[in-house]
C-alpha positions in Angstrom: -194.7 -21.3 -81.1 -198.4 -21.5 -79.8 -198.8 -24.6 -82.2 -195.8 -26.1 -80.9 -196.8 -25.6 -77.2 -200.5 -27.2 -77.8 -198.8 -30.3 -79.6 -196.6 -30.9 -76.6 -199.6 -30.4 -74.0 -201.5 -33.3 -76.2 -198.2 -35.3 -75.9 -198.4 -34.7 -72.1 -201.9 -35.8 -72.0 -201.0 -38.9 -73.8 -197.8 -39.7 -71.9 -198.8 -38.6 -68.5 -195.6 -36.6 -68.2 -195.5 -33.4 -66.0 -196.2 -30.4 -68.3 -193.2 -28.6 -67.4 -191.0 -31.2 -68.8 -193.0 -31.5 -71.9 -193.1 -27.8 -72.8 -189.7 -27.1 -71.4 -187.4 -30.0 -71.8 -184.6 -28.0 -70.0 -184.7 -26.3 -66.4 -182.8 -23.1 -67.7 -185.7 -22.3 -70.6 -188.2 -22.7 -67.9 -186.4 -20.5 -65.6 -186.2 -18.0 -68.2 -190.0 -18.1 -69.0 -190.9 -17.7 -65.4 -188.6 -14.6 -65.2 -190.2 -13.0 -68.1 -193.9 -13.9 -67.2 -193.9 -13.6 -63.4 -196.0 -10.9 -61.9 -195.0 -7.6 -60.3 -195.3 -8.7 -56.9 -192.6 -11.1 -57.2 -190.2 -8.1 -57.4 -191.1 -8.0 -53.4 -189.3 -11.0 -52.7 -185.5 -11.2 -51.9 -183.1 -12.1 -54.5 -182.0 -15.2 -52.8 -185.6 -16.4 -52.9 -185.7 -16.4 -56.7 -182.1 -17.4 -57.1 -183.1 -20.9 -58.3 -185.1 -19.4 -61.1 -188.4 -20.2 -59.6 -188.1 -23.7 -60.1 -189.2 -24.5 -56.7 -191.3 -22.2 -54.4 -190.0 -22.3 -50.8 -192.1 -22.1 -47.7 -190.7 -18.6 -47.1 -191.8 -17.5 -50.3 -195.3 -18.8 -50.0 -195.7 -17.2 -46.5 -194.4 -13.8 -47.8 -196.8 -14.0 -50.8 -199.8 -14.6 -48.5 -198.8 -11.5 -46.3 -198.4 -9.4 -49.5 -201.8 -10.3 -50.7 -203.5 -9.8 -47.5 -202.1 -6.4 -47.1 -203.1 -5.4 -50.8 -206.7 -6.2 -49.8 -206.3 -4.3 -46.4 -205.2 -1.1 -48.4 -207.9 -1.6 -51.0 -210.6 -1.9 -48.3 -209.3 1.2 -46.4 -209.2 3.4 -49.5 -212.8 2.6 -50.5 -213.9 3.4 -46.7 -212.1 6.8 -47.1 -213.4 7.6 -50.6 -216.8 6.5 -49.8 -218.2 9.8 -48.7 -216.4 11.6 -51.5 -218.0 9.3 -54.2 -221.4 9.7 -52.3 -221.3 13.6 -52.7 -219.9 13.7 -56.3 -223.1 15.8 -57.1 -222.2 18.6 -54.5 -220.5 21.6 -55.9 -219.6 25.2 -55.4 -219.8 27.3 -58.8 -218.6 30.8 -58.4 -218.9 33.7 -60.9 -217.8 37.3 -61.1 -220.2 39.9 -62.5 -216.9 41.6 -64.3 -213.6 40.5 -64.6 -212.0 43.7 -66.1 -212.8 46.4 -63.5 -211.2 49.8 -62.5 -209.5 50.5 -59.1 -212.3 51.2 -56.8 -215.0 49.8 -58.8 -217.5 47.3 -56.9 -218.4 43.9 -58.6 -220.1 41.0 -57.2 -219.1 37.3 -56.9 -221.8 34.9 -56.9 -221.5 31.4 -55.5 -224.1 28.7 -56.1 -223.6 26.0 -53.5 -225.2 22.5 -53.6 -224.5 20.5 -50.2 -226.3 18.0 -48.0 -226.4 21.0 -45.4 -226.5 24.6 -45.5 -222.9 25.8 -45.0 -221.6 28.9 -43.3 -220.5 31.9 -45.7 -216.9 32.0 -45.1 -215.4 35.4 -44.7 -212.3 36.0 -46.6 -210.3 39.2 -46.4 -207.2 39.7 -48.7 -205.0 42.5 -49.2 -206.2 43.0 -52.8 -209.8 43.6 -52.3 -212.5 45.1 -49.9 -214.8 42.4 -49.3 -218.5 42.5 -48.0 -221.1 39.7 -47.5 -224.3 40.9 -49.2 -226.2 37.3 -49.2 -225.4 34.7 -47.0 -227.0 31.5 -48.0 -230.3 32.3 -49.6 -232.4 29.4 -50.8 -232.9 28.7 -54.4 -235.8 26.8 -56.2 -233.3 23.9 -56.5 -233.1 21.4 -53.7 -230.2 21.7 -51.4 -228.9 24.7 -53.2 -228.0 28.2 -51.8 -226.7 31.6 -53.2 -223.9 33.5 -51.6 -223.1 36.8 -52.7 -220.0 39.0 -52.1 -219.2 42.7 -52.9 -215.5 43.1 -53.9 -213.7 46.4 -54.6 -210.1 46.3 -55.9 -207.5 48.0 -53.7 -204.8 47.8 -56.0 -204.3 47.8 -59.9 -202.8 44.6 -61.9 -203.5 40.9 -62.1 -205.7 40.1 -58.9 -207.1 36.7 -58.0 -210.3 36.1 -56.0 -209.3 33.0 -53.8 -211.1 29.7 -53.9 -213.9 29.7 -51.1 -214.4 26.6 -49.0 -218.2 25.8 -48.2 -218.4 22.7 -46.0 -217.0 19.8 -48.1 -217.0 21.8 -51.5 -214.7 24.6 -52.9 -215.1 27.2 -55.7 -212.5 27.7 -58.1 -210.4 30.9 -58.1 -211.3 33.9 -60.5 -208.6 36.1 -62.1 -209.6 39.7 -62.0 -207.8 42.8 -64.1 -208.0 46.0 -62.0 -207.1 49.0 -64.1 -206.1 52.4 -62.8 -208.7 55.2 -63.7 -207.4 58.8 -64.4 -207.7 61.4 -61.6 -209.4 64.7 -62.1 -209.4 68.0 -60.0 -212.7 68.8 -61.8 -214.4 66.5 -59.5 -214.6 66.5 -55.8 -216.2 64.1 -53.2 -217.0 65.4 -49.7 -218.4 63.9 -46.7 -219.2 65.5 -43.3 -221.0 64.5 -40.0 -223.2 66.8 -38.0 -221.3 66.0 -34.8 -217.6 64.6 -34.2 -218.6 63.3 -30.7 -221.6 61.6 -29.9 -223.2 59.2 -27.5 -223.9 55.4 -28.4 -227.5 55.6 -29.9 -227.3 59.4 -30.7 -228.3 60.2 -34.2 -225.9 62.3 -36.5 -226.3 63.4 -40.1 -224.1 62.3 -42.6 -223.8 64.6 -45.8 -222.4 63.5 -49.0 -221.7 66.3 -51.7 -220.5 65.5 -55.1 -219.0 68.7 -57.0 -218.1 68.7 -60.8 -217.3 71.2 -63.4 -218.2 68.5 -66.1 -222.1 68.8 -67.2 -223.8 65.9 -65.5 -225.2 65.1 -68.8 -221.8 64.0 -69.9 -221.3 61.6 -67.3 -222.1 57.8 -67.2 -221.6 54.6 -65.6 -221.6 56.3 -62.0 -220.6 53.9 -59.2 -220.7 55.3 -55.6 -219.0 53.1 -52.9 -219.8 53.8 -49.2 -218.2 51.5 -46.9 -220.1 53.0 -43.9 -223.3 51.9 -45.3 -222.2 48.1 -44.4 -220.3 48.9 -41.3 -221.9 46.8 -38.4 -220.8 49.6 -36.1 -223.6 51.8 -37.4 -227.2 51.7 -38.0 -228.0 53.5 -41.3 -231.5 55.1 -41.7 -233.1 57.2 -44.4 -234.7 60.5 -43.9 -238.3 60.4 -44.2 -238.9 63.0 -47.4 -242.0 61.9 -48.9 -242.5 64.8 -51.2 -238.7 64.7 -52.5 -239.7 62.9 -55.7 -242.0 65.9 -56.8 -239.2 68.4 -56.3 -237.5 69.7 -59.6 -234.1 69.3 -58.4 -234.4 65.8 -57.4 -232.1 63.4 -59.3 -231.8 59.8 -58.9 -228.2 58.5 -58.0 -226.8 55.0 -58.0 -225.1 54.5 -54.5 -223.8 51.2 -53.2 -226.0 49.3 -55.6 -229.3 51.2 -54.7 -230.9 54.4 -56.0 -230.8 57.7 -53.9 -232.7 60.8 -54.5 -230.1 63.7 -54.3 -230.5 67.6 -54.7 -229.0 69.1 -57.7 -227.6 72.6 -57.7 -225.8 74.9 -60.1 -223.6 77.8 -59.4 -220.6 79.5 -60.4 -217.1 80.0 -58.9 -214.6 82.4 -60.7 -216.5 82.3 -64.0 -216.6 78.5 -63.9 -219.8 76.5 -64.0 -220.3 74.1 -61.1 -222.7 71.4 -60.6 -223.3 69.4 -57.4 -225.5 66.8 -56.1 -225.9 66.3 -52.3 -227.9 63.6 -50.2 -227.9 62.8 -46.5 -228.4 59.7 -44.4 -228.7 59.1 -40.5 -226.2 57.2 -38.6 -226.8 55.8 -35.4 -223.7 54.5 -33.7 -224.0 51.0 -31.9 -220.6 50.7 -30.3 -218.2 53.1 -28.5 -214.8 54.3 -29.0 -212.8 56.1 -31.8 -214.3 54.9 -35.0 -212.4 55.9 -38.2 -214.9 55.7 -41.2 -213.2 54.6 -44.6 -213.6 57.2 -47.5 -216.2 57.0 -50.1 -215.2 56.5 -53.5 -216.7 57.5 -56.8 -216.0 55.9 -60.3 -217.6 57.4 -63.4 -217.1 57.8 -67.0 -216.8 61.2 -68.7 -217.0 62.3 -72.0 -214.0 63.8 -73.8 -214.0 67.6 -73.8 -213.6 67.8 -77.7 -216.6 65.7 -78.0 -218.5 68.2 -75.8 -217.8 71.1 -77.7 -218.8 69.5 -81.1 -222.1 68.0 -79.6 -225.3 69.9 -79.2 -225.8 70.6 -75.6 -228.7 68.6 -74.3 -230.6 68.5 -71.0 -228.7 66.6 -68.4 -231.9 65.3 -66.6 -234.7 64.7 -69.1 -236.6 62.0 -67.0 -238.1 62.0 -63.4 -236.0 61.2 -60.4 -237.3 57.8 -60.2 -236.3 56.9 -63.9 -233.0 56.1 -65.2 -230.7 58.8 -66.3 -227.4 58.8 -67.8 -225.8 57.8 -64.3 -227.3 54.4 -64.8 -226.1 54.0 -68.5 -222.9 51.9 -68.4 -222.6 52.0 -72.2 -219.1 53.6 -72.4 -217.3 51.9 -75.2 -215.1 53.6 -77.3 -212.2 56.2 -77.2 -214.5 59.3 -76.3 -214.8 58.2 -72.8 -212.4 58.4 -70.0 -212.7 56.8 -66.5 -212.3 59.3 -63.6 -211.7 58.3 -60.0 -212.0 60.3 -56.9 -212.7 59.7 -53.1 -213.5 61.7 -50.0 -211.4 62.2 -46.9 -211.8 59.6 -43.9 -213.8 60.8 -41.1 -213.2 60.2 -37.4 -216.1 60.0 -34.9 -215.6 59.7 -31.2 -218.6 57.6 -29.6 -219.1 57.7 -26.0 -220.7 55.1 -23.9 -224.0 55.5 -22.1 -223.9 55.5 -18.2 -224.9 52.3 -16.3 -226.1 54.3 -13.3 -229.5 55.5 -13.3 -230.7 53.6 -16.4 -234.4 53.1 -16.0 -236.5 50.1 -16.9 -238.4 51.8 -19.8 -235.3 52.9 -21.6 -235.0 51.2 -25.1 -232.1 53.0 -26.4 -233.6 56.6 -27.4 -230.9 59.1 -27.3 -231.9 63.0 -27.7 -234.5 65.4 -26.8 -238.1 64.2 -27.0 -241.5 65.3 -25.9 -244.7 63.1 -25.5 -248.5 63.9 -25.9 -251.4 61.5 -25.3 -255.1 62.0 -26.2 -258.0 59.5 -25.5 -261.4 59.2 -27.3 -264.1 58.5 -25.9 -263.5 59.3 -22.2 -267.1 58.2 -20.9 -267.1 54.4 -21.2 -268.6 51.4 -19.5 -266.2 48.5 -18.1 -264.7 46.6 -21.1 -265.5 49.2 -23.7 -262.6 50.2 -25.8 -260.7 53.5 -25.6 -258.5 54.8 -28.5 -255.3 56.2 -27.1 -253.3 58.4 -29.4 -249.5 59.0 -28.3 -247.4 61.5 -30.2 -243.7 61.7 -29.7 -241.7 64.7 -31.0 -238.1 64.7 -31.4 -235.9 67.9 -31.5 -233.7 66.7 -34.5 -234.7 63.4 -36.3 -237.8 61.4 -35.6 -236.0 58.3 -37.3 -234.5 57.3 -34.0 -237.9 57.2 -32.1 -238.9 53.7 -31.1 -241.7 53.8 -28.6 -242.4 50.3 -26.8 -245.8 48.9 -26.2 -248.1 50.2 -23.8 -248.2 46.5 -22.2 -244.8 48.1 -20.8 -246.1 50.9 -19.0 -246.3 50.1 -15.2 -249.3 52.9 -14.5 -251.6 50.9 -16.9 -250.8 47.3 -15.8 -253.8 45.7 -14.2 -255.8 48.8 -14.5 -256.6 48.3 -18.1 -256.8 45.6 -20.8 -254.0 46.1 -23.5 -253.9 44.1 -26.6 -250.5 42.9 -27.8 -251.1 44.2 -31.4 -250.5 47.8 -32.3 -250.8 49.6 -35.8 -247.6 51.1 -37.4 -246.7 54.5 -36.5 -247.6 57.6 -38.7 -244.9 59.8 -39.6 -245.5 63.6 -39.7 -242.9 66.2 -39.5 -240.6 65.4 -36.6 -243.0 63.2 -34.9 -244.3 59.8 -34.9 -248.0 59.1 -34.1 -248.8 55.6 -32.3 -252.7 54.4 -31.8 -253.7 51.7 -29.6 -256.8 50.6 -27.8 -257.2 50.2 -24.2 -260.3 48.8 -21.9 -261.0 49.5 -18.4 -261.1 46.7 -16.0 -263.1 48.3 -13.2 -265.1 51.3 -11.8 -262.1 52.6 -9.8 -260.5 53.8 -13.0 -261.2 57.3 -12.7 -258.4 58.5 -15.0 -255.8 57.4 -17.6 -252.4 57.6 -15.8 -249.4 59.3 -17.3 -247.7 57.6 -20.1 -243.8 57.4 -19.4 -241.1 57.9 -22.0 -237.6 57.2 -20.9 -234.5 58.3 -22.9 -231.1 59.7 -22.4 -230.6 63.4 -22.8 -227.0 64.4 -24.4 -227.2 68.0 -23.2 -228.1 67.1 -19.6 -226.1 63.8 -19.8 -228.4 61.8 -17.9 -231.5 59.7 -18.1 -234.8 61.4 -18.4 -238.4 60.0 -17.8 -241.1 62.4 -19.3 -244.5 61.9 -18.6 -247.8 62.7 -20.2 -250.5 64.6 -18.4 -253.3 62.2 -16.8 -256.7 62.2 -19.0 -259.9 62.2 -16.7 -262.1 59.3 -17.4 -265.7 58.4 -16.4 -266.3 54.5 -16.2 -269.7 53.0 -15.5 -270.9 49.8 -14.9 -271.2 47.5 -17.9 -274.7 47.0 -19.2 -276.8 44.0 -17.4 -278.0 41.2 -19.6 -281.0 39.0 -18.4 -281.5 35.5 -18.7 -284.6 33.3 -19.1 -287.0 33.7 -16.3 -285.1 36.9 -15.0 -286.5 40.4 -14.6 -284.8 41.6 -17.9 -286.6 39.1 -20.2 -290.3 38.1 -20.5 -290.6 34.4 -20.9 -292.7 33.9 -24.1 -293.7 30.2 -22.8 -297.1 29.9 -21.4 -299.0 26.9 -19.9 -302.1 25.4 -21.4 -305.0 24.8 -19.0 -306.3 21.6 -21.0 -303.2 20.0 -20.8 -301.7 17.9 -23.7 -303.4 19.0 -27.1 -303.7 15.4 -28.4 -305.7 14.3 -25.6 -308.5 16.6 -26.4 -308.9 16.6 -30.2 -311.8 14.5 -31.9 -311.3 11.1 -33.3 -312.1 12.6 -36.8 -308.5 13.3 -36.9 -307.3 9.6 -37.3 -309.4 9.0 -40.2 -307.5 7.8 -43.5 -306.8 10.3 -46.1 -305.5 9.8 -49.7 -302.8 12.2 -50.3 -301.4 13.0 -54.2 -297.7 11.9 -54.9 -295.3 13.8 -53.0 -298.3 15.6 -51.5 -298.4 19.1 -52.9 -296.3 18.5 -56.3 -297.7 17.9 -59.6 -296.9 14.8 -61.3 -295.3 16.7 -64.4 -292.9 18.4 -61.8 -292.0 15.4 -60.1 -291.2 14.0 -63.5 -288.9 16.8 -64.4 -287.1 16.6 -61.1 -286.4 12.8 -61.8 -285.0 13.6 -65.4 -283.0 16.7 -64.4 -279.9 14.9 -62.8 -279.2 12.6 -65.9 -279.6 15.3 -68.1 -277.1 17.8 -66.3 -274.7 14.7 -66.0 -274.9 14.1 -69.8 -274.4 17.8 -70.7 -271.4 18.0 -68.2 -269.9 15.2 -69.9 -270.1 16.6 -73.4 -268.9 19.8 -72.4 -266.0 18.2 -70.8 -264.9 16.2 -74.1 -265.3 19.3 -76.1 -263.3 21.5 -73.6 -260.6 18.8 -73.7 -260.4 18.6 -77.3 -260.4 22.6 -77.3 -257.7 22.6 -74.5 -255.6 20.3 -76.7 -255.7 22.4 -79.8 -255.0 25.4 -77.6 -252.0 23.9 -75.8 -250.7 22.8 -79.1 -251.0 26.1 -80.9 -249.2 27.6 -77.8 -246.3 25.2 -78.0 -245.9 26.0 -81.7 -245.5 29.6 -81.4 -243.6 29.5 -77.9 -240.4 30.7 -79.3 -242.0 33.6 -81.3 -243.4 34.9 -78.0 -240.4 34.1 -76.2 -238.4 36.3 -78.7 -241.2 39.0 -78.4 -241.1 39.1 -74.7 -237.5 39.5 -74.4 -237.2 42.3 -76.6 -238.4 45.0 -73.9 -235.6 43.7 -71.6 -233.0 45.4 -73.7 -234.1 48.6 -72.3 -233.1 47.6 -68.7 -229.7 48.4 -67.3 -229.7 46.7 -63.8 -229.2 42.9 -63.8 -231.9 42.3 -61.5 -234.5 43.6 -63.8 -232.8 42.0 -66.7 -232.5 38.5 -65.2 -235.7 39.1 -63.3 -237.8 39.3 -66.6 -235.7 37.0 -68.4 -236.5 34.1 -65.8 -240.4 34.9 -66.3 -239.7 34.8 -70.2 -237.8 31.8 -69.8 -240.3 29.8 -67.7 -243.2 31.1 -69.8 -241.6 29.6 -72.8 -240.8 26.3 -71.1 -244.0 25.9 -69.8 -245.9 26.5 -73.1 -243.3 24.3 -74.9 -243.4 21.5 -72.6 -246.9 21.7 -71.2 -245.9 22.4 -67.7 -247.0 25.1 -65.2 -244.5 28.0 -65.4 -244.5 29.0 -61.7 -243.4 25.7 -60.6 -241.2 24.9 -63.4 -237.5 24.0 -62.6 -234.5 23.2 -64.6 -234.9 19.4 -63.4 -238.2 19.3 -65.1 -236.8 20.8 -68.4 -233.8 18.6 -68.2 -235.8 15.3 -68.2 -238.0 16.4 -71.2 -234.7 17.5 -73.2 -233.1 14.2 -72.4 -235.8 12.3 -73.9 -235.6 14.1 -77.1 -231.7 13.6 -77.1 -230.3 16.9 -76.2 -226.6 17.1 -76.2 -224.8 17.8 -72.9 -223.6 21.5 -74.0 -227.3 22.3 -74.4 -228.1 21.2 -71.1 -225.1 22.9 -69.4 -226.0 26.2 -71.0 -229.5 26.0 -70.1 -228.7 25.2 -66.5 -226.1 28.1 -66.4 -228.9 30.4 -67.6 -231.4 29.1 -64.7 -228.7 29.6 -62.1 -228.0 33.2 -63.1 -231.8 34.2 -63.2 -232.5 32.5 -59.7 -229.5 34.4 -58.2 -230.6 37.6 -59.4 -234.2 36.9 -58.8 -233.9 35.9 -54.9 -231.2 38.4 -54.3 -232.6 41.7 -54.9 -231.1 43.7 -52.0 -228.0 44.4 -54.0 -228.2 45.7 -57.6 -225.5 46.1 -60.3 -225.6 47.1 -64.1 -225.2 44.6 -67.1 -225.4 44.6 -71.0 -228.7 43.7 -71.6 -228.2 43.1 -75.4 -225.4 40.6 -74.7 -227.5 38.8 -72.0 -230.6 38.7 -74.3 -228.6 37.6 -77.5 -227.1 34.9 -75.3 -230.4 33.8 -73.9 -232.2 33.5 -77.5 -229.3 31.4 -78.8 -229.9 28.9 -76.1 -233.7 28.8 -76.4 -233.3 28.5 -80.2 -231.0 25.4 -79.5 -233.7 24.1 -77.2 -236.3 24.7 -79.7 -234.6 22.7 -82.5 -234.1 19.6 -80.1 -237.8 19.8 -79.3 -239.1 19.8 -82.8 
């Protein structure tokens, strides 16, 4: 057919006939060809416009086709304008990972989101009926440019298949995460109790929160303890630690994982009706910041206890064989197997009535201290000159807890202003018993200062239900005039200059002083010394050049040897990580080991090394996409736990180290 068409076209060239009449002698055959080969936009035309088989295009057809083509161009241009920003931001992403996907009811796990965007987005706060959610890290910068870390603590409230929804950070969104929540067993052999020192307080008045865990299981047979206290993240309270510097040295002190941190608890053992009990108790100070009726959510405890039959056949061991600041069995999450059972318990909710502070009679010096306080001031020295420093020691004592003592700077004391010079800086207070001791220097400005006036302390007294201003005793002061300093020609300074009666010395010297005298080269210097001085710089420069060449060769040999044994050193360094149980420790040490390996292997500085540096070198040697992806995920995890140390969690160090060695071994093969 094609050969036949070419022949007919050649015939048309020779005979100068229309090409349609040469290829399709009949009109019907040409119309059928047009119907088979017409483009799709022809179907936009009306049937009446192609009723003649396309043999002749009418003016209406031509106008309609032009409009259709222009419309298609406009649609294409609009789509490019709309999709332009999306195409430009294809390198932005939000990558979400969960620390665990198979959890128990009441168990807290983390969701980390690494976001790369043009600008730092706000952390979305999501509340679902399936989880209790707390924002732990809100956009912490990482080593990668325009990359931030967001961390959420989630606790499942119901069992079954749950879903962490997709989170939107500006123009990017993370994917949903599937979570399986299992229901743990409940047991009457464990109790969790919470109590407060007062049920009704004022805003700013401290109260003591006591938590007590009682168990008939031996503590040595309990692992994977997970305490969750919603009140610690409640914005309606300020939570303070009780100052107990000697508690670590106590024999009954025990480290306890509470809300991702270590807390020192006091351990007790006792018997009730012939049953051996053990208890752990710790306390925190709560300072309410808002008034009203506050209902505190119950605290929860999830742990793994060893089966009773295993305890009877197993030799009894000490429950706490390490000091309190070391890990004990509570931090061990290796509870695989049938001999362990999960136990869940929770405390009762608490109700606190917080009363507002009165507005009437509030003094200007009041800074939020509520309670009963006393103030004492001492000064040293008390006999000074104008402008000399005086050290003031201000001791403030509380009747209950010294943790809520907040003493403002002396610059705000009205009795000291304009009478003493008070520096803006002040040392941190010393804590002693129920007191805080502040130290600051002042300088008298005039002779009229005969005493250090009383220092005022303003606070609200709950017992008197009013504001109180307590003053210290005035301190007598002897201020004398500043020491006079004389100037040249004054009475306190003898001028060492004296006049010479003869006048200018040169006018009275003999003419013999103008005779020409021949001095040796450089005056005092010997010629040999001069020669050594002239030859010393070239000799030093030559020696320095030789030492530099030798040092560069030695450095090259040393660098090559370090690169050859980099993988061996990496495996040796990560071996000690297997003893860690918390992910911040695991990934923190792994990050250092990984950067040290890549620094030795790629001849880079480990401290300033990033994934982008390693990616460029690996792409040069032909690394595949999967290797680069695995290494990038490992870098992201290390950075996430390295920059967010305020919340800790447990992890399986063996699996993490094994996966890291696999990735580094693949990188090592590509670099050889």
